C-alpha positions as CSV (number, residue, x, y, z in Angstrom):
1,X,0.0,0.0,0.0
2,X,1.0,3.6,-0.4
3,X,-0.6,6.9,0.5
4,X,-3.3,6.5,-2.1
5,X,-6.6,4.7,-1.6
6,X,-5.9,2.3,-4.5
7,X,-3.5,-0.6,-3.7
8,X,-0.4,-0.8,-5.9
9,X,0.4,-4.1,-7.4
10,X,4.2,-4.3,-7.6
11,X,7.0,-6.9,-7.8
12,X,7.5,-7.1,-4.0
13,X,6.8,-10.4,-2.3
14,X,3.0,-10.5,-1.7
15,X,3.5,-11.0,2.0
16,X,5.3,-7.7,2.2
17,X,2.4,-5.7,0.8
18,X,0.5,-5.5,4.0
19,X,3.3,-6.2,6.5
20,X,3.4,-4.3,9.8
21,X,7.0,-5.0,10.6
22,X,10.1,-5.0,8.5
23,X,12.9,-6.9,10.2
24,X,16.5,-7.1,9.1
25,X,18.8,-9.8,10.4
26,X,22.4,-9.8,9.4
27,X,25.6,-11.8,10.0
28,X,29.1,-10.6,9.2
29,X,32.6,-11.9,9.9
30,X,36.2,-11.0,9.4
31,X,37.7,-12.1,6.1
32,X,40.4,-14.0,8.0
33,X,37.8,-16.4,9.5
34,X,38.5,-19.9,8.2
35,X,36.1,-20.9,5.4
36,X,34.6,-23.7,7.5
37,X,33.5,-21.3,10.2
38,X,32.2,-18.9,7.6
39,X,30.1,-21.7,6.1
40,X,28.8,-22.5,9.6
41,X,27.7,-18.9,10.1
42,X,26.0,-18.9,6.7
43,X,24.2,-22.2,7.5
44,X,23.1,-20.9,10.9
45,X,21.7,-17.7,9.4
46,X,20.0,-19.4,6.4
47,X,18.6,-22.5,8.1
48,X,18.4,-21.9,11.8
49,X,17.5,-18.2,12.1
50,X,15.6,-18.3,8.8
51,X,13.6,-21.3,10.0
52,X,12.9,-19.7,13.4
53,X,11.6,-16.6,11.7
54,X,9.4,-18.6,9.4
55,X,7.9,-20.5,12.4
56,X,7.2,-17.1,14.1
57,X,5.5,-15.7,11.0
58,X,4.5,-18.5,8.7
59,X,2.8,-16.3,6.0
60,X,5.8,-14.0,5.8
61,X,8.4,-13.5,3.1
62,X,12.1,-13.5,3.1
63,X,14.9,-12.1,0.9
64,X,18.4,-13.5,1.0
65,X,21.2,-11.6,-0.8
66,X,21.5,-13.1,-4.3
67,X,25.3,-13.7,-3.8
68,X,24.6,-16.1,-1.0
69,X,25.5,-19.5,-2.3
70,X,23.4,-21.2,0.3
71,X,20.2,-19.6,-1.1
72,X,18.8,-22.5,-3.0
């Protein structure tokens, strides 16, 4: 929705069109972190935290950065 009375149909995820909360969860690490630990951090963000948020709000939408190799 926007300030107008007529809903706008756009390319955003349909769940975002009437959302009340926009939540950003991020994970970063130092480039010197061994690749195995970086992969663990990626997995935790994608599958553990992402799953928990999905359980909290089952009809929600999520966006993962397109450079994330774990985003299948």
